N, C-alpha and C positions, 0 to 999 in steps of 0.2 A: 913765491907762494906759500903760503902758510902750510905748514905739515898737516895740519889738521884738515885744511880745504882739498890739499891733495889726496887725503885720505879718502874722503868723502867723495870727492869726483871719479877716486878710483875703486871706491865702493859700488856707486852709481853705477859705473860701467859695468862692472863685473856681475852686480843682479840685474842689469838689463840684457845682458846676454841672451837669457831664456826667452827674451821677447823676442828677438832675431830666429829663433827656432821654428823651422817648417813644419806643416802639418804633412804627414806621411802619405806617400803615392800610393794607391792601391786601385787594383783592377774592379770592376763589375762583377757580381756573382756568375753570370752567364756570358763569357765572352763572346760566344759565337751568334748570339743575338745582336750584336753589334754589326755585323758583316751581311745587313741585309738593307733594303732601300726602295722606297716606292717607284722611283725610276728605275725602268728595267735595264738600262746601259749601266747605270751606277752600281745596280744590285749584281750583274755578271761581273764587273771589276772587281767589287768585294769579295765576292766569293772564290774568284782567282787567288786575291790576298789571303782569304782564310785557308784556301788549299795550301799556300806557300806556308804559311805560319803553321798549321796541324801537320800537314803530312812531310813538308820539308825540313822546316826549323825546329819543330818539336819532336818528331817520329823519326827523323832521317831516313827517310825512304828517297835517298838521292837517284837511286837507280830510275824513279819515277819523275825526275826534275823535268824532262822534255816534255811531260804533258802539262807544265805551268810556267815553263821559262822558254824563251825562244833560244835558237842557236847564237845570235848575236849577244845577249843579254850584256847591256852596258853595266858595268860595276864602278860605282864612284866611291865605294869602300877601298882605302890605301892599301888595305892588307890582303885582297881578294883580287885576282884577275878576272877582267871581263872576258865573256863568251861561256855558253854553257858548259862546255866540258872542263874548264879552269875550276868553275864554280863547283860542279859535282866533285871533281878531284880534291880541292880543296877541303870541303866537308867530309867526305868519305876518309880524309885522312886522319879526321880529328875527333870524328864521332860515329857512334857505332848506330845502327837502327833498332828501332823497339820493335816488339813482334805486333802488335796491334796499336791501332791510331783511330779510334772511335771519336773522340771528342777534345776539343782545344781544351787544354788547361793551363795554357800560357796565360799569365794576368793580362789583361787588356783593359786601359782606361778609356778609349775613344777609335774609332773608325770613321775617318773621313774621305770622301770621294768627291772630287772636282774635276770635271772632263774624265780623262784618260789616266788621271793620277788618283792613287789610292794611299793613303798614309794612317799607318796603326801607330798609336801612340800605348807605350807601355811604361810600368813601373821599373826602374832599376835600384838595385841596392849595391851601396858601395862601403868600403871601408871608410870610415870618417878619418880624414888626414889628420885632425889635431886631437882626436879622441882614441888613443889605440885600444881596440878590442870591440868599439862602437861601429855601426853601421849608421846610414843614413839612407833615403831614399830621394831618387830623383826622377826624372823621366827620360827614356828612349824611344826613338822613332825609327821605323821602317817605312819608305816610301816607295812605291812603285808605278812606273808608267805601263799600262795595259795596251797591248795591241795585239788584235785579233785573238782576244781570248787567253793571252799568256802575257807573262810580266817580260818586258823588253828593256827596261832600265830600272836600277836601283839606287837609292840613296839613304845614307844613314848618317849619324855624327860620330863615326869610328874616326881614331885618330891612329897613327902608325904606332904599332906596340913596339917597345924597347926589345932587344934580344933578349934571350934568356940569361940569366946571369951565369958567370961561370961557376963550374962545379969542383 
């Protein structure tokens, strides 16, 4: 291949890199508005997910977790054990509660309910692996199976965390 042709091909690939850039993932202005439904059963299940998102995951009021999670709470996140007690112990060991918890401020893209399942989709910002110092956004989700007004099972896309680096 002639050098000029190689250069042009390289230049075209380099300049088209921006064409593969994604749109930033953002949440809605009022995330709590997504946790309602015309169907009473779906509405009730979405309200459980809202309480988990707001009172537990945002405000860290884990002493109240029994109001929203069953005792057997099946956890499919590989970093946290199943059961109410192990989940509470895990989060209490890494987060401190906030004094007030009036409104959900966590960005949310969508809340979907299907039968006994509720899925909450959120933006997630990560370090760009090819561009040190830059960030990019993608999506994260939490999904719960609601049984008798409490979350009984949980899924998310978490992977096993690497061990902390030796110091």
